[in-house]
C-alpha positions in Angstrom: 0.3 0.0 -0.1 2.7 2.2 0.8 4.3 1.7 -2.7 1.1 2.7 -4.3 0.8 5.7 -2.3 4.2 6.8 -3.5 3.3 6.1 -7.0 0.2 8.3 -6.8 2.2 11.3 -5.3 4.9 11.1 -7.9 2.1 11.1 -10.7 0.6 14.0 -9.0 3.9 15.9 -8.5 4.6 15.3 -12.2 1.0 16.8 -13.2 1.5 19.8 -11.1 4.9 20.5 -12.5 3.4 20.0 -15.9 0.8 22.8 -15.2 3.3 25.2 -14.0 5.5 24.5 -17.1 2.6 25.4 -19.3 1.5 28.4 -17.3 5.0 29.7 -17.7 4.8 29.2 -21.5 1.7 30.9 -21.6 3.1 33.9 -19.9 6.1 34.0 -22.4 3.4 33.5 -25.3 1.4 36.7 -24.2 4.7 38.6 -24.0 5.6 37.4 -27.3 1.9 38.4 -28.6 2.2 42.0 -27.4 5.4 42.4 -29.2 3.6 41.3 -32.1 1.0 43.5 -31.9 3.5 46.4 -31.6 5.4 45.4 -34.7 8.7 46.4 -35.8 8.4 49.7 -34.6 7.6 51.1 -31.1 6.0 54.8 -30.8 6.5 55.4 -34.4 10.3 54.6 -34.5 12.5 52.1 -35.9 13.3 49.7 -33.0 17.4 49.8 -33.1 18.4 47.6 -30.0 20.1 44.3 -30.9 19.4 42.7 -27.5 15.4 43.6 -28.0 15.3 41.3 -31.0 17.4 38.5 -29.5 14.9 38.3 -26.6 12.0 38.7 -28.9 13.5 35.8 -30.8 13.9 33.7 -27.6 10.3 34.5 -26.7 9.1 33.8 -30.2 10.6 30.5 -30.6 9.4 29.3 -27.2 5.9 30.3 -28.1 6.2 28.8 -31.5 7.3 25.5 -30.5 4.5 25.4 -28.1 1.7 26.4 -30.0 2.8 24.0 -32.9 3.0 21.0 -30.5 0.8 22.0 -27.6 -1.5 18.8 -28.1 1.3 16.7 -27.3 1.7 17.9 -24.1 -2.1 17.8 -23.3 -2.1 14.2 -24.4 1.0 13.3 -22.1 -1.0 15.1 -19.2 -4.1 12.9 -20.0 -1.9 9.7 -19.8 -0.8 10.9 -16.3 -4.3 11.6 -15.1 -5.5 8.4 -16.3 -2.8 6.8 -14.2 -3.8 8.6 -11.3 -7.5 7.6 -11.8 -6.5 4.1 -11.4 -5.0 4.9 -8.0 -6.4 5.8 -4.6 -7.5 9.3 -5.5 -10.4 11.3 -4.2 -13.2 12.8 -6.4 -12.2 16.5 -5.2 -8.5 15.8 -6.2 -9.4 14.5 -9.5 -11.8 17.3 -10.1 -9.3 20.0 -9.4 -6.9 18.2 -11.7 -9.4 18.2 -14.5 -10.5 21.7 -14.0 -6.9 23.0 -14.1 -6.2 20.9 -17.3 -9.4 22.3 -18.9 -8.5 26.1 -17.8 -5.0 25.9 -19.3 -5.9 24.2 -22.5 -8.6 26.6 -23.2 -6.0 29.6 -22.4 -3.7 28.1 -24.9 -6.5 27.8 -27.7 -7.5 31.4 -26.9 -4.0 33.0 -27.3 -3.1 30.6 -30.4 -6.1 32.0 -32.3 -5.1 35.5 -31.3 -1.2 34.9 -32.5 -2.6 32.9 -35.7 -4.6 36.0 -36.8 -1.5 38.2 -36.6 0.7 35.6 -38.3 -1.7 35.2 -41.1 -2.0 38.9 -41.6 1.8 39.3 -41.7 2.1 36.2 -44.3 -0.5 37.9 -46.5 1.0 41.4 -46.3 4.4 39.9 -48.0 2.9 37.4 -50.0 0.0 38.5 -51.9 0.1 41.4 -54.6 -2.1 44.0 -54.9 -5.2 43.5 -57.0 -4.9 44.1 -60.6 -7.6 44.8 -63.2 -7.5 44.6 -67.0 -10.3 44.9 -69.6 -10.9 41.8 -71.5 -13.3 43.5 -73.8 -15.9 46.5 -73.4 -18.1 44.1 -71.1 -15.8 42.1 -69.2 -12.8 42.8 -66.8 -10.1 40.2 -65.6 -9.4 40.7 -61.8 -6.2 39.0 -60.6 -4.3 38.7 -57.5 -0.6 37.1 -57.5 0.6 35.1 -54.8 3.7 33.3 -53.4 4.3 31.1 -50.3 1.2 29.2 -50.7 1.1 25.7 -51.9 -0.4 24.7 -55.0 -2.7 22.0 -53.2 -3.9 24.2 -50.8 -5.1 26.9 -53.7 -6.7 24.0 -55.5 -8.5 22.5 -52.6 -10.1 25.9 -51.5 -10.9 26.7 -55.3 -12.7 23.3 -55.5 -14.3 23.3 -52.2 -15.3 27.1 -52.0 -14.7 29.3 -54.9 -14.0 28.5 -58.2 -11.0 30.6 -59.6 -8.4 30.3 -62.2 -4.8 29.5 -61.0 -2.3 29.7 -63.3 1.7 29.8 -63.0 3.2 33.0 -63.7 6.6 33.5 -65.3 9.5 34.0 -62.9 9.9 37.6 -61.8 13.2 37.7 -59.6 12.1 40.9 -57.8 8.7 39.7 -56.7 9.0 35.9 -56.9 5.3 35.4 -57.3 4.6 31.9 -58.6 0.7 31.7 -59.1 -1.9 34.4 -60.5 -5.4 33.7 -58.9 -7.8 35.3 -61.6 -11.7 35.7 -62.2 -13.7 37.4 -65.1 -16.5 39.4 -64.4 -18.8 42.1 -65.7 -17.6 45.7 -65.7 -20.3 46.5 -62.9 -19.3 43.7 -60.7 -15.7 44.3 -60.5 -16.0 45.0 -56.7 -17.9 42.0 -55.9 -15.2 40.2 -57.5 -12.3 41.9 -55.6 -14.0 40.9 -52.3 -14.7 37.3 -53.6 -10.9 37.0 -54.4 -9.7 38.3 -50.9 -12.4 35.8 -49.3 -10.7 32.9 -51.3 -7.2 34.2 -50.2 -8.3 34.4 -46.7 -9.7 30.7 -47.0 -6.4 29.3 -48.3 -4.5 31.1 -45.6 -6.8 29.6 -42.9 -6.2 26.3 -44.4 -2.5 26.7 -44.4 -2.7 27.5 -40.5 -4.5 24.4 -40.0 -1.9 21.8 -41.4 1.3 21.3 -39.6 3.9 21.6 -42.3 2.1 24.7 -44.1 1.7 26.3 -40.4 5.5 25.8 -40.0 5.8 28.1 -43.3 3.6 30.7 -41.7 5.3 30.8 -38.3 8.7 30.5 -39.9 8.2 33.4 -42.2 7.5 35.8 -39.3 10.6 34.6 -37.3 12.7 35.0 -40.3 11.6 38.7 -40.1 12.8 39.1 -36.5 16.2 37.3 -37.5 16.6 39.8 -40.5 16.1 42.6 -38.1 18.7 41.0 -35.6 21.2 40.5 -38.5 20.9 44.1 -39.5 22.8 45.1 -36.3 25.5 42.3 -36.8 28.5 43.0 -38.7 30.2 40.4 -40.9 27.7 37.3 -40.3 27.5 35.1 -43.3 27.0 31.8 -41.6 28.7 29.9 -38.7 28.3 26.6 -36.9 28.2 26.9 -33.1 32.0 27.0 -32.2 30.7 25.4 -28.8 29.6 22.2 -30.5 32.5 19.8 -30.9 32.2 17.4 -33.9 31.8 13.7 -33.4 35.0 11.6 -34.3 33.0 10.3 -37.4 32.5 13.8 -38.8 36.2 14.6 -38.6 36.8 11.4 -40.4 34.0 11.9 -43.1 35.3 15.3 -43.7 38.8 14.1 -44.3 37.6 11.5 -46.8 35.8 14.2 -48.8 38.7 16.2 -48.9 40.9 13.6 -50.3 38.0 12.7 -52.7 38.1 16.3 -54.2 35.0 17.6 -52.2 32.5 15.2 -53.8 31.0 12.1 -52.0 28.1 10.3 -50.7 27.9 9.6 -46.8 26.0 6.5 -45.8 25.3 7.6 -42.2 22.6 6.5 -39.5 19.5 8.4 -38.6 20.0 10.9 -35.5 23.9 11.1 -36.0 24.4 14.7 -37.4 24.4 14.4 -41.0 22.9 18.0 -41.3 25.4 19.4 -39.1 28.2 17.6 -40.9 27.1 19.2 -44.1 27.2 22.7 -42.6 30.6 22.2 -41.3 31.7 21.2 -44.7 30.1 24.4 -46.3 32.0 26.5 -43.4 35.4 25.0 -44.1 34.9 25.7 -47.9 34.0 29.3 -47.2 36.9 29.8 -44.6 39.4 28.2 -47.5 38.2 31.4 -49.5 35.8 29.9 -51.8 32.6 31.8 -52.7 29.8 29.4 -53.2 26.2 29.2 -54.0 24.5 26.2 -52.0 21.7 24.3 -53.7 20.2 21.7 -51.4 17.6 19.0 -52.9 15.2 17.0 -50.7 12.4 14.6 -51.2 9.5 16.3 -49.2 8.3 19.5 -48.1 8.6 18.7 -44.5 12.5 18.4 -45.2 12.5 21.5 -46.7 11.4 23.3 -43.7 13.4 21.3 -41.7 16.6 22.4 -43.6 15.3 25.9 -43.6 14.7 26.0 -40.0 18.5 24.5 -39.2 20.0 26.8 -41.8 18.6 29.9 -39.8 19.1 28.4 -36.2 22.2 26.1 -36.4 24.1 27.7 -39.1 22.9 31.2 -38.3 22.3 32.0 -42.1 20.4 35.3 -42.7 16.7 34.5 -43.9 17.3 37.0 -46.9 20.1 34.5 -48.1 17.7 31.6 -48.3 15.6 30.7 -51.3 12.9 28.0 -51.6 11.7 26.5 -54.6 8.5 24.0 -53.8 5.3 24.1 -51.7 4.1 27.3 -53.5 7.5 29.0 -53.3 10.0 29.7 -56.1 12.7 32.0 -54.4 15.6 31.4 -56.9 19.1 32.9 -57.1 19.5 33.1 -53.5 23.0 32.2 -51.8 21.2 29.1 -50.3 18.4 27.4 -52.3 16.2 24.4 -51.1 14.5 22.5 -53.4 11.7 19.8 -53.2 12.8 17.0 -55.7 9.5 17.7 -57.7 10.4 21.1 -58.2 13.8 20.6 -58.9 12.9 18.2 -61.9 11.3 21.7 -63.4 13.8 24.2 -62.3 17.1 22.7 -61.1 18.5 22.1 -64.6 17.4 25.5 -66.0 19.2 27.1 -63.1 22.4 25.3 -63.5 22.5 25.8 -67.2 21.6 29.7 -66.7 24.6 30.0 -63.9 26.9 28.1 -66.4 26.2 30.4 -69.2 27.1 33.2 -66.9 30.4 31.4 -66.1 31.4 33.5 -63.1 34.9 32.1 -62.3 34.5 33.5 -58.5 31.3 31.5 -57.9 31.1 27.8 -57.3 28.1 25.5 -57.0 27.8 23.6 -53.9 25.3 20.7 -54.2 23.7 19.0 -51.2 21.4 15.9 -52.0 19.6 14.8 -48.7 18.3 11.3 -48.9 19.8 10.8 -52.1 18.8 7.1 -52.7 15.7 8.8 -54.0 17.5 10.6 -57.1 18.4 7.5 -59.3 15.8 7.3 -61.6 16.2 8.4 -65.1 14.3 12.0 -64.6 16.5 12.6 -61.5 19.8 11.6 -63.2 19.1 13.6 -65.9 18.6 16.8 -63.5 21.6 15.8 -61.7 23.7 15.3 -65.2 23.2 19.1 -65.7 25.9 19.6 -63.3 28.5 18.3 -65.9 27.9 21.5 -67.7 29.8 23.4 -64.9 33.7 24.2 -66.2 36.4 23.1 -64.0 38.3 26.1 -62.4 41.6 26.4 -63.9 43.6 26.9 -60.5 41.9 24.3 -58.4 40.3 21.7 -60.7 37.0 21.9 -59.2 33.9 22.2 -61.0 31.5 21.8 -58.2 31.2 20.5 -54.7 28.8 18.0 -53.8 27.4 16.1 -50.7 24.9 13.1 -50.9 23.4 12.0 -47.5 21.3 8.9 -46.7 21.4 6.3 -44.3 20.7 3.9 -47.0 22.3 5.2 -50.5 22.3 2.3 -52.3 19.5 2.0 -55.1 17.9 -1.4 -55.9 19.8 -1.6 -59.3 23.8 -1.3 -58.8 23.9 0.6 -62.2 21.7 3.4 -60.8 23.6 3.7 -57.6 26.8 3.8 -60.2 25.2 6.4 -62.1 24.4 8.6 -59.0 27.7 8.3 -57.5 29.2 9.8 -61.2 27.1 12.9 -60.3 27.6 13.4 -56.6 30.8 11.1 -55.8 31.2 7.9 -54.6 30.0 6.3 -51.4 33.1 7.4 -49.5 32.0 7.3 -45.7 29.7 4.6 -43.8 28.6 5.1 -40.0 25.8 2.7 -39.4 23.6 2.3 -36.6 26.2 -0.2 -34.8 28.8 2.5 -34.6 26.4 5.2 -33.6 25.4 2.9 -30.5 29.0 1.9 -29.7 30.0 5.6 -29.7 27.0 6.5 -27.5 25.6 9.1 -30.3 22.1 7.7 -30.3 20.3 6.0 -27.6 19.9 2.3 -27.6 16.4 1.2 -29.1 14.6 -2.0 -28.0 13.7 -4.1 -30.7 11.4 -6.9 -29.6 10.8 -9.6 -32.4 7.5 -11.6 -31.8 7.4 -14.9 -33.8 3.9 -15.9 -35.1 3.0 -19.1 -36.5 -0.2 -20.1 -38.9 -2.9 -22.1 -37.7 -3.0 -25.5 -39.3 -6.1 -24.3 -41.6 -3.9 -21.3 -42.4 -0.8 -23.1 -43.1 -2.6 -25.7 -45.6 -3.9 -22.5 -47.5 -0.7 -20.8 -47.7 1.3 -23.7 -48.8 -0.9 -24.3 -51.7 -0.3 -20.5 -52.6 3.2 -20.7 -52.1 3.5 -23.7 -54.3 2.2 -21.8 -57.1 4.0 -18.6 -56.5 7.3 -20.6 -56.6 6.1 -21.9 -60.2 5.6 -18.5 -61.1 8.7 -17.2 -60.0 10.8 -20.0 -61.5 8.8 -19.3 -64.8 9.8 -15.5 -64.6 13.6 -16.3 -64.0 13.7 -18.9 -66.8 12.0 -16.4 -69.4 14.6 -13.6 -68.1 17.6 -15.9 -68.3 16.3 -17.3 -71.9 16.3 -13.5 -73.0 19.6 -12.7 -71.2 18.0 -10.0 -69.1 19.9 -9.4 -66.1 18.3 -8.7 -62.7 19.2 -9.0 -58.9 17.4 -12.1 -57.6 16.9 -10.7 -54.2 15.0 -7.7 -55.6 12.8 -9.7 -58.3 9.5 -8.3 -56.9 11.0 -4.7 -57.6 12.2 -5.6 -61.1 8.8 -7.2 -62.0 6.9 -4.3 -60.8 9.1 -1.8 -62.9 8.4 -4.1 -65.8 4.5 -3.7 -65.1 4.9 0.1 -65.3 7.1 0.2 -68.7 4.8 1.6 -71.2 6.1 -0.8 -73.9 5.5 -3.9 -71.7 1.9 -2.6 -70.7 1.0 -2.2 -74.3 1.9 -5.9 -75.1 0.2 -6.9 -72.0 -3.2 -5.2 -73.0 -3.0 -6.7 -76.5 -2.7 -10.3 -75.1 -5.5 -9.9 -72.3 -7.7 -8.5 -75.2 -7.2 -11.9 -76.9 -7.8 -13.7 -74.0 -10.9 -12.2 -73.1 -12.2 -12.7 -76.5 -11.4 -16.7 -76.3 -12.9 -16.7 -73.1 -16.1 -15.0 -74.1 -16.3 -17.5 -77.0 -18.6 -20.5 -77.1 -15.8 -22.8 -76.4 -15.3 -24.6 -72.9 -12.8 -23.6 -70.5 -10.4 -26.4 -71.8 -11.0 -25.2 -75.4 -10.7 -21.5 -75.0 -7.2 -21.8 -72.9 -6.0 -24.0 -75.8 -7.0 -21.6 -78.3 -5.2 -18.7 -76.4 -2.0 -20.5 -75.9 -1.7 -21.4 -79.6 -2.4 -17.8 -80.4 0.3 -16.9 -77.6 2.8 -19.3 -79.2 2.4 -17.6 -82.7 2.0 -14.0 -81.7 4.1 -13.3 -78.6 7.7 -12.0 -78.7 10.0 -11.1 -76.1 8.2 -8.0 -74.6 4.9 -10.0 -74.4 6.5 -13.1 -72.8 8.3 -11.3 -70.3 5.4 -8.9 -69.5 3.1 -12.1 -68.9 5.7 -13.9 -66.6 6.1 -10.8 -64.5 2.4 -10.2 -64.3 1.5 -13.7 -63.2 4.4 -13.7 -60.6 3.4 -10.3 -59.2 -0.2 -11.7 -58.8 0.9 -14.5 -56.8 3.3 -12.4 -54.8 0.5 -10.3 -53.5 -1.7 -13.3 -53.0 1.0 -14.6 -50.8 1.6 -11.5 -49.0 -2.3 -11.2 -48.4 -2.1 -14.7 -46.6 0.8 -13.5 -44.3 -1.4 -10.4 -43.6 -4.1 -11.9 -42.5 -2.8 -14.5 -40.2 -4.8 -14.6 -36.8 -1.9 -14.6 -34.6 -0.8 -11.4 -36.3 -4.0 -9.8 -35.1 -4.1 -11.4 -31.7 -0.5 -9.9 -31.0 -1.8 -6.4 -32.2 -5.0 -6.4 -29.8 -2.4 -7.5 -26.9 -0.5 -4.3 -27.5 -3.6 -1.7 -27.6 -3.5 -0.7 -24.1 0.6 -0.1 -24.2 -0.3 1.9 -27.3 -2.4 4.4 -25.3 0.6 5.6 -23.3 3.0 6.1 -26.1 3.4 8.0 -29.4 3.2 5.2 -31.9 3.3 4.2 -35.9 1.9 1.2 -36.6 3.3 -0.1 -40.0 1.6 -2.6 -42.2 2.0 -3.2 -46.3 -1.9 -3.4 -47.2 -4.4 -0.7 -47.2 -7.4 -3.1 -46.2 -5.3 -4.4 -43.3 -4.6 -0.6 -42.2 -8.4 -0.2 -42.2 -8.7 -3.1 -40.1 -6.5 -2.0 -37.7 -7.5 1.6 -37.6 -11.2 0.6 -36.7 -10.1 -1.8 -34.1 -8.1 1.1 -32.4 -10.8 3.4 -32.7 -13.1 1.0 -30.6 -10.7 0.8 -27.9 -9.1 4.3 -27.8 -11.4 6.7 -29.5 -11.6 8.2 -32.8 -9.8 11.5 -31.6 -6.8 9.6 -30.8 -6.1 7.3 -33.8 -5.4 8.4 -37.5 -4.4 6.5 -40.6 -2.2 7.3 -43.4 -2.1 5.5 -46.9 -2.3 6.1 -50.5 -5.6 5.3 -52.7 -6.1 6.8 -55.9 -9.6 5.4 -56.0 -10.7 7.1 -52.7 -11.9 10.7 -53.2 -10.1 13.2 -51.0 -7.5 10.8 -49.8 -4.5 13.3 -50.3 -6.7 15.7 -48.2 -7.4 13.1 -45.5 -3.9 12.2 -45.3 -2.6 15.8 -44.8 -5.0 16.3 -41.8 -4.1 12.9 -40.4 -0.5 13.6 -40.3 -1.1 17.3 -39.1 -3.2 15.7 -36.0 -0.5 13.4 -35.3 2.3 15.9 -35.6 0.4 18.2 -33.4 -0.4 15.5 -30.8 -4.1 15.5 -31.2 -3.8 11.9 -32.2 -0.9 9.8 -30.5 -1.2 6.6 -32.7 -0.7 6.7 -36.5 -1.2 3.4 -39.0 0.7 3.9 -42.1 1.0 1.9 -45.2 4.6 2.3 -46.4 4.0 6.3 -46.9 6.0 7.1 -43.6 8.9 4.8 -44.1 11.0 7.8 -44.8 11.4 11.5 -45.4 8.3 12.4 -43.3 9.0 14.4 -40.1 7.3 12.7 -37.5 8.6 14.1 -34.0 8.8 12.6 -30.8 7.7 9.0 -31.5 8.8 6.3 -28.9 7.4 3.3 -30.3 6.8 1.4 -33.7 4.8 -1.7 -34.4 5.5 -3.5 -37.5 2.5 -5.6 -38.1 4.0 -6.5 -41.5 7.1 -5.5 -43.3 9.5 -6.3 -46.3 12.9 -8.0 -45.8 14.7 -5.2 -47.4 17.1 -3.4 -45.2 16.2 0.1 -46.3 12.8 -0.2 -45.3 13.8 -1.8 -42.1 16.6 0.8 -41.2 14.4 3.8 -42.2 11.3 2.7 -40.0 13.8 1.9 -37.0 15.0 5.8 -37.7 11.5 6.8 -36.9 12.2 5.9 -33.3 15.8 6.7 -32.8 16.8 9.3 -30.3 20.0 11.4 -30.0 21.6 11.1 -26.6 21.4 14.6 -24.9 24.3 14.8 -22.8 23.0 17.9 -20.8 19.7 16.1 -20.3 20.1 12.7 -18.3 16.8 11.7 -18.1 16.5 8.4 -20.6 13.2 7.9 -22.7 13.1 4.4 -23.9 12.1 3.8 -27.3 10.8 0.2 -28.4 10.3 -1.4 -31.8 8.0 -4.4 -32.0 8.4 -6.7 -35.0 6.2 -9.3 -36.1 7.6 -12.1 -38.0 6.6 -15.4 -39.4 9.6 -17.8 -40.2 7.5 -20.1 -42.3 6.3 -17.3 -44.5 10.1 -16.0 -45.1 10.0 -13.1 -42.7 13.0 -12.7 -40.2 13.8 -11.0 -36.9 14.4 -7.3 -37.5 17.4 -6.2 -39.5 18.5 -9.9 -40.0 20.2 -9.5 -43.3 22.0 -6.5 -41.8 23.1 -8.2 -38.7 24.2 -11.3 -40.8 26.4 -8.9 -43.0 28.0 -7.1 -40.0 28.6 -10.6 -38.2 30.4 -12.2 -41.3 32.6 -9.2 -41.9 33.4 -9.3 -38.3 34.4 -12.9 -38.6 36.6 -11.9 -41.5 38.2 -9.2 -39.6 36.9 -6.7 -42.2 36.4 -4.1 -39.8 40.1 -3.8 -38.7 40.5 -1.2 -36.0 36.7 -1.0 -35.5 36.5 -4.7 -34.6 35.8 -3.8 -30.9 33.5 -1.1 -31.7 31.1 -3.3 -33.7 31.5 -5.9 -30.8 30.2 -2.9 -28.4 27.4 -1.9 -30.6 25.9 -5.3 -31.4 26.3 -5.9 -27.7 23.9 -2.7 -26.7 21.3 -4.3 -29.1 21.6 -7.7 -27.2 23.8 -9.9 -29.7 26.8 -11.3 -27.9 29.3 -11.7 -30.8 31.2 -14.7 -29.5 27.5 -16.3 -29.5 26.7 -15.3 -32.8 30.0 -16.7 -34.3 29.1 -20.1 -33.1 25.7 -20.0 -34.3 26.7 -18.5 -37.8 27.2 -21.8 -39.5 23.4 -22.6 -40.4 22.0 -18.9 -39.6 19.5 -20.6 -37.2 19.9 -18.0 -34.8 19.1 -15.1 -37.0 16.2 -17.3 -38.6 17.2 -16.1 -42.1 15.9 -17.9 -44.8 18.2 -18.8 -47.5 
């Protein structure tokens, strides 16, 4: 009983402490709001006090961080309150806690609404042009507004939902940088009403932006950038500088030396959470200190990463916001000292930007290219974009045509030739720092990986083996066809290869011809045996290499998905999931699976147990109307903490910012290292040496050995262990032994078990 009372008091003290912390942040938020109301002038005079802006930035950052994430704070307090409810607590005590909780949450929502109004007003003033009116003829007038900084999907969504307007991309204007023109045509006597309608439309788009997490970050960041610009105007000779008090990790020093020796080009294979971005900043700074004048172009896969780089450039590298351009998400701010592109926008503009620069041929300005998550850029279109770098002439004095850095935890592409071409543009993979070394060096906290072995029921097993027998036949048939036509492929990635075949235009056309004939035979008056015979005879006479490969690939893919479906629907898989639901309630969790129908089932079961407000689901379905909008809202609710459980189908494996996740549940996954490493990266935490509080992160992995599923990172561990046995790590032998031990693997035991791989349950 004594232990229970102590536990109750600890929980009550934590709740009281959280209430005090939030009350203090609200006071700071009110102070920031008052300064926002004042603006950049005080009593009609420009503020010229550097200290004033430094304090303002600190207050604004504190307020901004809280306002964008406050739901997570209140969700965590809810968890504490629910724990206290289960203890010996009086109704009066509980009532006081609940009243205080609601009071603080209501106060937060009120001040947030007031702050958002001011932020939106500032954003509108700086990103929306004045109304332009131009006569079309003697009866009609065109009314238009130009905008920048508003994502196209938001503009289109509001247009389809509320106002029908014309949205057209405008020719690039270096001065104003407007990206879209929003226009309406009206009769001359209705211009005034049309102007009002346009402003209402703009108001609705900005309201939508402030509702979505990633776009809200743009609005908050815009205002913060204005404060930074004022501060920088009072600081001399500040271009950019990493924090001199932050000491580099050993791997960062080693990586820089490798980059230097490789003539300032190279790809760095570095585990999540180890400081890849900060390493890139140090490289930029050293190049500047060497006397090079550079223009930095950063390519990222998503808008979320664009915002993340923007934030770090300003706060960690102390770059004046006026030096940073964004191309993507409704922005096209080019020709800046730093330009960040989303890859979709880079495909449209990067090549032209490089070509324009190369024609100017300024020998005093070098291009510095950073490709973040560079494994995404190996397709033909991406490689064509990167090949534009070949147009850059070498400097006669240094022999350098451009600087380049590729960053990824998993830079290798599925096909080796794609990796090779990526290396030709960015440099070879010259440094490898994996999760094992990071754990051994104490850079990241050790995650707990708990593999849960599941088995088929007798009935499920019988059905699965029937499917697998057919699957093996179709796999062998595809391999035989590919070998007969001397088509090279990687057996480990045969599913990927078959999928690529099915997307190829030539193969698609041949497959359509084949199926049209098949349907004609089937719809004839022949019996099934007869029409199949007729079709096969036609196929023998009319098929060629492309049609034969397409048919074999299509039949193989169908059986692959059928086998995958049988694995997804195992009864014990759902049972283990249901057993963990109570644990999910106390964590921020991503639940990964491979199939949309399974994701919907898991989501519905979670809603029953946890409530619809605590659970979101994220998947791609082209057939479902409004799915993109639902995904944006789902991710927004999870990031802000309104929901603490997110069910995802592949889409969140990488590139999406999902902060503060401390648990992952792999309902089903693929055996590929990339997916497994990226999913583990969702819960990896950096070790904060100033904060000794340890927050456990855990990854549950369900696997069925009979179905060819392995323990988590089995292939990765096997490769590490085999290389260790062959003394391939040299001086790092002890480092790898320590890193593996942190994850629960004793190297001496592993080496004894290596002969048959039974311990790692790896299917050969």
